[in-house]
Residue, then its C-alpha position, 0 to 999 in steps of 0.5 A: m625251283t623244284t626239289t626232289k623232295q617235293i617230288d618225292f613228297i607229291l608222289l606219296a602223297a599220290k599213291s597214299l591217297h590212291e591206296n587207301g580207296l579215293p577214286t583216280h579222278r579225286v586223286e588227280d584233282f587233289i593232287q594237282k591243287l597239291c601241286l599248285s599250292v607248292n608251285v610245281s608244274a605237273e601232270f598226272f595221269t591215274t589208273p587203277g593200278s598206277i600213277f604216271a607223272s610228268i613233274e617240271k625240274e630246273g626247266v625239263k619235264h621228267p616223267y614218273l612211274v608210280k605202281v600202286s599195289q592194289e586198290g585198297d579198301l576205303n579208309l576214310e581216317k587215313i584219307d582225311a589225315i592224308q590231305e590235312v599232312c598236304k594242307h600242312v605242307s602247302t601252308t609251309k606248317l611242315d617241310f616235305t621231309a617232315g610231310i614225308q616221314e608223317l605219310n609214311t607213319l599213316n601208311q604203316a599205322k594199323s588198322r584202329y579196329s581189330t578183326w573180330l570187331m570187324i566181323l562183328f560188324f559185318g554181321l550187325s551191318t547185313g542184319s540192320a540193312a535186312c531190317v531197313f529194306g523191309g525184312n521181318l525177323p527171320e530175314i534179319a536173323c539169316s543176313l545176321l549169320i550170312g554176314l558173320g560168316i562172310g566177316a569170318f571168311n574175310g578175316l581169314l584171307a590175312f592168314a591165306p590170302r590166295f583164297g582172295k581170288v574165290f572169295v566172293l564165290i565162297s561167300a555167295i555160295w554160303a549166302c545161298c545155302i543158309a538162305a535155303l536153310f531159313q526158307s525151309q523152316y519158315i513160311d512166307f521167308q523173303r529169301d531175296i531180302a535176306t540173301v541180298c542184304g547178307l551180300i550187300i557188303l560184297i555187292p559192287g554197286f558202289s564200285f559201279t556206281v563210281s565207275i560211271t562217275e569216273m567216265v563221266n569226269n573222262h577218266l575212260i580207262a579208269g572207269l571201264t577197268r572199275f566197270t569190269n571189275a564190278f562185272i566180274t564180281f557180279a559173275m562170280i556172285a551168280i556163279g556162286i548162287a548157282v553152285g549153292m542151289k545145286f547143292m541145296g537141290l541135293i539135300t532134302l530139306p523139311k517143308p516150312s512150318l514156322s510162322i513168321s513174327e511181325l517187327v515191331s515198328w521201332g525196329k527200323w530205328i534201331a536198324l538206322f542206327f546200326v547201319p552207320l555204326g557199321f559203316m564207321i567200323l568198315f570203311k575205318a571212320k574215326q568214332r567222333d566221326f559217327i554223329w556225321i556218317l549217321l546224318a549223311c546215311w538219314c539224309s539219303y535214306f529219308s530223302y529218298v523215301y519221300g521222294s519215292k512217294a511223289f516221283s519215280e526210282p530214277v528221280a528219287v535216287f537223283l533228288a536224294s543223291f543231290f541233297l546228300g551232295i549239298v550236305s556233304n559239300l557243306f560240311s566239307r566248307i564248314k569244318k574244312r574236312n573231306s566231303s567223303l566222309l559223309l558222300v560214301p556212307g550216304m551213297i551206299l544206300l542209294v547204289p543200285g547193287s541189290l538191282g544188279f543182284f536181282s538181274i543176275s537172279h533172273l539170268v540164273n533162272s533163265d528169265v532173260v527178259a527180267g534180267l536185262q530189264t532189272a539190269l537197265s533198270m540199274l544203269s539209269t538208277a546208277m546214271a541218276l545218282v552219278f547226276g546227283i552227285i555232279f549237280s550238288n558240286i555244281f550247285l555248291k563247291a566241296e572245300r576237299 
């Protein structure tokens, strides 16, 4: 017979997973399996801001509504720990009261990494991304400086949360201004690479891709909500770019006179080490999981690079995401851990956020045709990424 403690634990587990960044369709799937493992008859409907549940108790179905404060930042460590607690409860290693206490302790735990470390790795991640995507030393320096500034703005939100609504706008203005200053100094400076990589943490390519995944999995409300949020973020970036370009146009800048130094061939290997390291910090994973995040990033990057030499962009993305999904699910089955630990960092290198940025840039510059063409390319790339992951799940199912 279903008890109040069972219901409290199940609802708390669902809320905890939701607030730590797990997509809605994965929250529903996991909680549904948890209910089956503890012999509770229940149905769930999850949206980005709430969880609706119908749980049977004493032969009568009772409705429940759990308000989720906000869709939190992705925290891979807490997601893994929450699922481990649920596993212990379902195997009777913990009773439901102890499980509730464990979940409350996890939710109240402070972040593993300090604010200063997060700011540092905002810069290192963006600078390394510029190197990976073909930038030279000026582009890397520019992206690093943009990332440090965005990290500092993000750290200040803890003291002034009301500025959160314009955080993306301010960051886009900052990125545009810094890129313009570098362009005034260096000949043949690749401004688009520096700006895109500087903003790569804020560009909602991942959210856009997850929204399509949710809609493909028949979670239309959650998918459309996330899609709308991604569109609004793109729009705010566009406005920020336009404001930044207008502001820098009022300033007389010198003509570029410095030549660009070529990056040494082994510089990209250093970047391919720091990008996964940055993901470990930004997604709040444990230090011992760095090797797995590194493996995921290398799998997606090199499979895409070699695939793009033989196939078109969407096909290369499909093959890279399929291979990444197989590796992530194999890891989940062997290690009995969450496949998201590999899947999310690897997907970040494949998501079409840069295409969305270029689409916005074209539209801001009144090049509507090029903007629409780039937007369609972003959509096709995102679809290829989603279906690659779906086919990998059909071929080999994850343990979690």
